[in-house]
C-alpha positions as a printed Julia matrix, in Angstrom:
120×3 Matrix{Float64}:
  15.83   48.09   -3.39
  16.84   46.02   -6.43
  14.67   43.08   -7.66
  17.03   40.07   -8.15
  15.37   38.65  -11.17
  17.79   35.82  -11.51
  17.4    34.55   -7.88
  13.53   34.9    -8.38
  13.86   32.67  -11.48
  16.01   30.03   -9.7
  13.54   29.92   -6.77
  10.61   29.59   -9.22
  12.12   26.77  -11.23
  12.98   24.93   -7.59
   9.42   25.2    -6.77
   8.2    23.94  -10.06
  10.49   20.94   -9.92
   9.48   20.21   -6.34
   5.82   20.48   -7.45
   6.26   18.25  -10.26
   8.06   15.51   -8.11
   5.26   15.63   -5.53
   2.55   15.46   -7.88
   4.12   12.55   -9.79
   4.58   10.74   -6.39
   0.85   11.45   -5.42
  -0.32    9.96   -8.65
   1.86    7.02   -8.12
   0.31    6.67   -4.73
  -3.29    6.96   -6.07
  -2.6     4.23   -8.72
  -1.33    1.98   -6.13
  -4.23    2.59   -3.82
  -6.63    1.72   -6.76
  -4.7    -1.3    -7.53
  -5.02   -2.4    -3.73
  -8.64   -1.78   -3.98
  -9.14   -3.88   -7.1
  -7.14   -6.62   -5.43
  -9.59   -6.34   -2.37
 -12.53   -6.89   -4.35
 -11.16   -9.88   -6.37
 -10.51  -11.47   -2.71
 -13.92  -10.62   -1.61
 -15.32  -12.27   -4.69
 -12.96  -15.47   -3.91
 -14.18  -15.66   -0.28
 -18.02  -15.54   -1.61
 -17.21  -18.52   -4.09
 -15.71  -20.37   -0.98
 -18.77  -19.61    0.95
 -21.03  -20.61   -1.84
 -19.22  -24.01   -2.16
 -19.26  -24.74    1.81
 -23.08  -23.35    2.09
 -24.05  -25.94   -0.65
 -22.42  -28.59    1.27
 -20.59  -29.7    -1.95
 -18.07  -32.33   -0.49
 -16.65  -33.55   -3.77
 -12.81  -33.66   -4.47
 -13.36  -31.26   -6.98
 -15.11  -28.66   -4.87
 -11.94  -29.4    -2.28
  -9.5   -28.8    -4.99
 -11.5   -25.55   -5.99
 -11.53  -24.07   -2.43
  -7.75  -24.78   -2.25
  -6.96  -23.01   -5.4
  -9.03  -19.94   -4.24
  -7.29  -19.91   -1.03
  -3.83  -19.92   -2.58
  -5.23  -17.24   -4.7
  -6.05  -15.09   -1.76
  -2.8   -15.71   -0.09
  -1.14  -14.54   -3.32
  -3.27  -11.38   -3.41
  -2.48  -10.56    0.22
   1.26  -10.71   -0.61
   1.01   -8.48   -3.59
  -1.17   -5.95   -1.65
   1.52   -6.1     1.07
   4.18   -5.46   -1.46
   2.02   -2.51   -2.97
   1.6    -1.06    0.59
   5.14   -0.84    0.79
   5.69    0.94   -2.28
   3.07    3.52   -0.84
   4.89    3.72    2.38
   8.25    4.45    0.62
   6.69    7.35   -1.28
   5.22    8.9     2.01
   8.41    8.21    3.97
   6.67    5.77    6.39
   7.48    2.52    8.13
   5.36   -0.02    9.97
   5.89   -0.87   13.6
   6.81   -4.31   14.23
   4.65   -4.45   17.56
   1.49   -2.54   16.84
   1.56   -2.36   12.96
   0.87    1.42   13.29
   2.56    3.65   10.45
   5.12    6.31   11.33
   7.67    8.55    9.92
  11.07    6.61    8.85
  13.03    9.28   10.67
  11.53    8.26   14.1
  13.46    6.04   16.61
  10.35    4.99   18.58
   6.73    4.32   17.6
   4.5     7.09   18.6
   1.61    4.67   19.39
   3.17    1.68   21.5
   6.64    3.22   22.21
   8.46    0.32   20.62
  12.17    1.1    19.61
  12.8     0.73   15.92
  15.99   -1.04   14.74
  18.54    1.39   13.13
């Protein structure tokens, strides 16, 4: 039995490249998840600010403008989180069901949770 060193070397190289790609993908996903956590904390802070204004019954025009600004900032953060979640889903080869919002493999034709048919 002869040992095929070239084949071994080729397989080892392919495995190393795949491992590198997987680790880079996982690093990108982790960075995205950390960014989402940071944005959710920022949203929570804005909700608290709104709550304090309302609790103090501060009915001035300035307070109303501040609440509106905070609400717009929260809406923007929600949109940004959705975009980042899309990047994570792409890296994990997932898609979201339009009916129940469950995540599933992009190759599925039907949602495993609710049975909704995915558009092709």
